[in-house]
C-alpha positions in Angstrom: 5.4 -10.3 -18.7 7.8 -12.8 -19.1 6.8 -15.0 -22.2 8.8 -18.5 -20.5 6.0 -18.2 -18.2 3.7 -18.5 -20.9 5.4 -20.8 -22.8 6.2 -23.1 -20.0 2.3 -23.0 -19.3 1.1 -24.0 -22.6 3.7 -27.0 -23.0 2.0 -28.2 -19.4 1.1 -32.0 -19.7 -2.5 -31.5 -18.1 -3.3 -28.7 -20.8 -1.9 -30.6 -23.8 -4.2 -33.1 -22.7 -7.0 -30.5 -22.6 -6.2 -29.3 -25.9 -6.2 -33.1 -27.2 -9.8 -33.8 -26.2 -11.0 -30.7 -28.3 -8.8 -31.5 -31.4 -10.2 -35.5 -31.2 -14.1 -33.6 -31.3 -12.7 -31.9 -34.1 -11.1 -34.8 -36.2 -14.4 -36.9 -35.2 -12.3 -39.3 -33.4 -14.4 -42.0 -31.0 -11.7 -40.9 -28.1 -14.0 -41.0 -24.6 -13.8 -41.2 -21.4 -16.5 -43.2 -19.8 -19.1 -41.5 -17.9 -18.6 -43.5 -14.8 -14.8 -42.7 -14.7 -15.1 -39.1 -15.3 -17.4 -39.0 -12.4 -14.7 -40.9 -10.1 -12.0 -38.6 -11.4 -13.9 -35.5 -10.6 -14.8 -36.7 -7.2 -10.9 -37.9 -6.8 -9.8 -34.3 -7.4 -12.2 -32.8 -5.2 -11.6 -35.3 -2.3 -7.3 -34.9 -2.8 -7.6 -31.2 -2.7 -9.8 -30.9 0.1 -7.8 -33.6 2.3 -4.4 -31.7 1.5 -5.8 -28.1 2.0 -7.0 -29.5 5.5 -3.6 -31.1 6.4 -2.3 -27.4 5.4 -4.9 -25.8 7.4 -3.8 -27.6 10.3 -0.4 -26.6 10.7 -1.3 -23.0 10.0 -1.2 -20.3 12.3 -4.5 -18.5 12.6 -4.5 -14.9 12.3 -6.5 -11.5 10.8 -5.3 -12.5 7.4 -7.5 -15.4 7.2 -10.8 -13.3 8.3 -9.8 -10.9 5.6 -9.5 -13.0 3.1 -12.7 -14.9 3.7 -15.0 -11.9 4.2 -12.9 -10.5 0.7 -13.8 -13.8 -1.2 -17.3 -13.4 -0.1 -17.4 -9.8 -1.2 -16.5 -10.7 -4.4 -19.0 -13.6 -4.9 -21.8 -11.1 -3.9 -20.6 -8.3 -6.3 -19.5 -10.1 -9.6 -22.7 -11.6 -10.2 -24.4 -7.7 -10.0 -22.2 -6.1 -12.5 -22.2 -9.5 -15.3 -26.0 -9.4 -14.5 -26.4 -6.2 -15.7 -24.2 -6.5 -18.6 -26.0 -9.3 -19.9 -29.6 -8.5 -19.1 -30.3 -6.0 -21.9 -28.9 -8.9 -24.6 -29.8 -12.0 -23.2 -32.7 -11.4 -21.0 -33.2 -11.5 -17.1 -33.2 -15.5 -17.0 -30.1 -16.0 -19.0 -28.2 -13.0 -17.5 -29.0 -14.3 -13.9 -27.9 -17.7 -14.1 -24.8 -16.5 -16.4 -24.1 -13.9 -13.4 -24.3 -16.7 -10.8 -21.5 -18.8 -13.1 -19.5 -16.3 -13.1 -19.7 -14.8 -9.0 -19.2 -18.7 -8.2 -15.9 -20.7 -8.9 -14.5 -23.8 -10.9 -13.0 -26.3 -8.9 -11.0 -27.8 -11.9 -10.0 -24.6 -12.5 -8.5 -24.0 -9.2 -6.6 -27.6 -8.9 -5.3 -26.4 -11.9 -4.0 -23.4 -10.8 -2.3 -25.1 -7.8 -0.5 -27.6 -10.1 0.7 -24.3 -11.7 1.9 -23.2 -8.5 3.7 -26.7 -7.5 5.2 -26.5 -10.6 6.8 -22.8 -9.9 7.7 -23.7 -5.9 5.3 -21.0 -4.9 3.7 -21.4 -1.6 0.2 -20.7 -0.5 -1.9 -21.3 2.5 -4.0 -24.4 3.1 -6.8 -22.1 4.1 -7.3 -21.1 0.3 -9.1 -24.6 -0.2 -12.2 -23.1 2.6 -12.2 -20.2 -0.1 -13.2 -22.3 -2.8 -16.0 -23.6 -0.9 -17.1 -20.3 0.8 -17.5 -18.8 -2.7 -20.2 -21.2 -4.2 -23.0 -20.7 -2.6 -23.1 -16.5 -2.3 -23.3 -16.3 -6.2 -25.8 -18.4 -6.7 -28.4 -16.9 -4.4 -27.3 -13.1 -5.7 -28.1 -14.7 -9.2 -31.3 -16.0 -8.4 -32.4 -13.1 -6.3 -31.5 -10.8 -9.2 -33.8 -13.0 -11.6 -36.6 -12.8 -8.8 -36.5 -9.1 -8.6 -36.3 -8.5 -12.4 -38.5 -10.7 -13.8 -41.7 -9.8 -14.9 -43.5 -13.0 -14.7 -41.7 -13.7 -11.3 -43.7 -17.2 -11.2 -40.7 -19.3 -10.0 -40.7 -18.7 -6.2 -38.1 -20.8 -4.2 -37.4 -19.6 -0.6 -33.9 -18.6 0.0 -33.6 -21.2 2.9 -34.1 -23.8 0.3 -31.5 -22.0 -1.9 -29.0 -22.3 0.7 -29.7 -25.6 1.3 -29.2 -27.0 -2.3 -26.3 -24.8 -2.9 -24.5 -26.1 0.4 -25.4 -29.7 -0.3 -24.2 -29.6 -3.9 -22.1 -32.8 -4.0 -18.8 -30.6 -5.1 -19.4 -28.3 -2.1 -19.8 -31.3 0.3 -16.9 -33.2 -0.8 -14.4 -30.5 -0.8 -15.9 -29.4 2.9 -16.4 -32.7 3.7 -12.6 -33.4 2.8 -11.1 -30.3 4.1 -12.4 -31.2 7.5 -11.3 -34.7 7.8 -8.1 -33.8 6.9 -7.8 -30.7 9.3 -8.8 -33.5 12.0 -6.7 -36.3 10.6 -2.5 -36.6 12.4 0.3 -36.3 10.1 0.8 -40.2 10.6 -2.7 -41.0 9.5 -2.6 -38.6 6.6 1.0 -40.2 5.7 -0.9 -43.7 5.3 -2.7 -42.3 2.6 -0.5 -40.3 0.6 0.0 -42.5 -2.3 -3.5 -41.7 -3.0 -3.6 -38.3 -2.1 -0.6 -36.7 -3.8 1.6 -39.1 -5.9 -1.0 -39.8 -8.5 -3.0 -36.0 -8.7 -1.0 -35.0 -11.4 -2.0 -38.2 -13.5 -5.4 -37.7 -12.6 -5.8 -34.2 -13.3 -4.5 -34.7 -17.0 -6.8 -37.4 -17.6 -10.0 -35.3 -16.4 -8.7 -32.5 -18.7 -8.5 -34.7 -21.4 -12.4 -35.6 -20.8 -13.2 -31.5 -20.1 -11.4 -31.0 -24.0 -13.8 -33.3 -25.1 -16.9 -31.8 -23.3 -15.9 -28.5 -24.5 -15.2 -29.2 -28.0 -18.4 -30.9 -28.4 -20.3 -27.6 -27.3 -18.4 -25.3 -29.3 -20.8 -25.4 -32.2 -23.7 -24.6 -30.4 -22.2 -22.3 -28.6 -20.8 -19.9 -31.5 -24.4 -20.0 -32.8 -25.2 -17.7 -30.6 -23.1 -14.7 -31.7 -20.0 -12.9 -30.5 -21.0 -11.1 -28.0 -21.5 -14.2 -25.8 -17.6 -15.3 -26.6 -16.2 -11.9 -25.8 -18.2 -11.8 -23.0 -16.8 -15.0 -21.8 -13.3 -14.2 -22.3 -13.9 -10.5 -21.3 -15.1 -11.8 -17.8 -12.4 -13.7 -16.9 -9.7 -11.9 -17.7 -11.1 -8.7 -16.0 -11.7 -10.2 -13.0 -8.9 -12.3 -12.6 -6.8 -8.9 -13.5 -8.6 -6.9 -11.1 -8.2 -9.0 -8.2 -4.7 -9.8 -8.9 -4.1 -6.2 -7.7 -6.9 -5.5 -5.2 -6.1 -9.2 -3.5 -3.2 -6.9 -2.1 -5.4 -5.5 0.2 -6.1 -8.6 2.2 -2.9 -10.7 2.1 1.0 -10.4 1.2 1.4 -13.9 -0.1 1.5 -14.1 -3.7 0.1 -17.8 -4.0 -2.8 -16.7 -2.1 -3.5 -13.7 -4.1 -2.8 -15.8 -7.7 -5.4 -18.5 -6.1 -7.8 -15.8 -5.5 -7.3 -13.9 -9.0 -7.8 -17.2 -10.3 -11.1 -18.2 -8.3 -12.3 -14.8 -9.2 -11.7 -15.3 -13.0 -13.4 -18.6 -13.0 -16.7 -19.8 -13.7 -18.7 -22.8 -12.5 -19.9 -25.4 -14.6 -20.6 -28.2 -12.1 -22.8 -26.7 -9.3 -24.8 -23.6 -11.1 -25.9 -25.7 -13.8 -27.6 -27.8 -11.2 -28.8 -25.5 -9.2 -30.2 -23.1 -12.1 -32.2 -26.1 -13.4 -34.1 -26.4 -10.5 -34.0 -22.4 -9.5 -33.9 -20.8 -12.8 -35.5 -23.2 -15.6 -36.1 -20.7 -18.2 -32.3 -19.9 -18.2 -31.0 -21.7 -21.4 -28.0 -24.0 -20.5 -26.9 -23.9 -24.1 -25.5 -20.0 -23.2 -24.3 -20.0 -19.8 -23.0 -23.5 -19.7 -20.7 -23.4 -22.8 -19.4 -19.9 -21.7 -18.3 -21.5 -18.4 -16.7 -24.7 -19.8 -16.0 -23.8 -23.7 -14.9 -20.5 -23.5 -13.7 -19.0 -19.9 -12.3 -22.1 -18.7 -9.7 -22.6 -21.7 -8.9 -19.2 -21.5 -7.9 -19.2 -18.0 -6.0 -22.3 -18.2 -3.7 -21.3 -20.6 -3.5 -17.5 -20.5 -5.3 -16.1 -17.2 -2.8 -18.5 -15.4 0.5 -16.9 -16.4 -1.1 -13.6 -16.2 -2.5 -13.6 -13.1 1.0 -15.2 -12.0 2.9 -12.1 -13.2 0.6 -9.4 -12.2 1.0 -10.7 -8.3 4.7 -10.7 -8.5 4.8 -6.9 -9.5 
């Protein structure tokens, strides 16, 4: 792999703000992003990427490739939780394995947004419908994870209907906002979209940098508790990200030849949810320990992907 690609990514301002957040915690600084501001920025990022994706989608020519990519992404969201579950079940128990499986089968919107920024830096095209893929992969993994827990759990006490589970997954705030923004961007004409372009596009990278600073602070605070669970969870969090991303970097060539699309599919496969899944697991699998699956996704997999993963997947899809 061209090391210049890795060094360029490591010098990305957004990534460096993430590292700053981790260092601030380690140095016991009082640096913090107010909760309300952090929530607003996350909502803004989802709104912006969804709206711009809808605009791109409205200008895209419909083809069988779109159907292939959608089916491929849903298959990924269903298969990844299964293998992750069986890897983790013996060491961490059924409930924790189910929550981790759901997290790694699902996706991280922030990782996806960072990947789009990476593509823009390298002037690489991707199709607007990839934003819809992000939303399509959220719910199946949550459902599969909970069904695995229900099937293998000895107590089997927590009975939540599949319909309720699907509704909760689809009405999750992040999924609802990105889908809604996608639809609004799709129906808005070019003149209307240009009217809010300074908000949807021009300030995007600045908000992303501040949000990653907040993610760095959050990750730094969880590192100590996470390491208390030993090396198995740490190595698993790294391995799941890189294995999923590398495999899909190659396998995505079966459904699309567009490097930008293949790269984003690899990133989605490699990422792990730390927003939608914890919210769902709190209700569906209350016995799962968030002190395990949340730091795995946020404190390990997320930084691995945005530091090493992005340049690796980008290189592989261009082979």
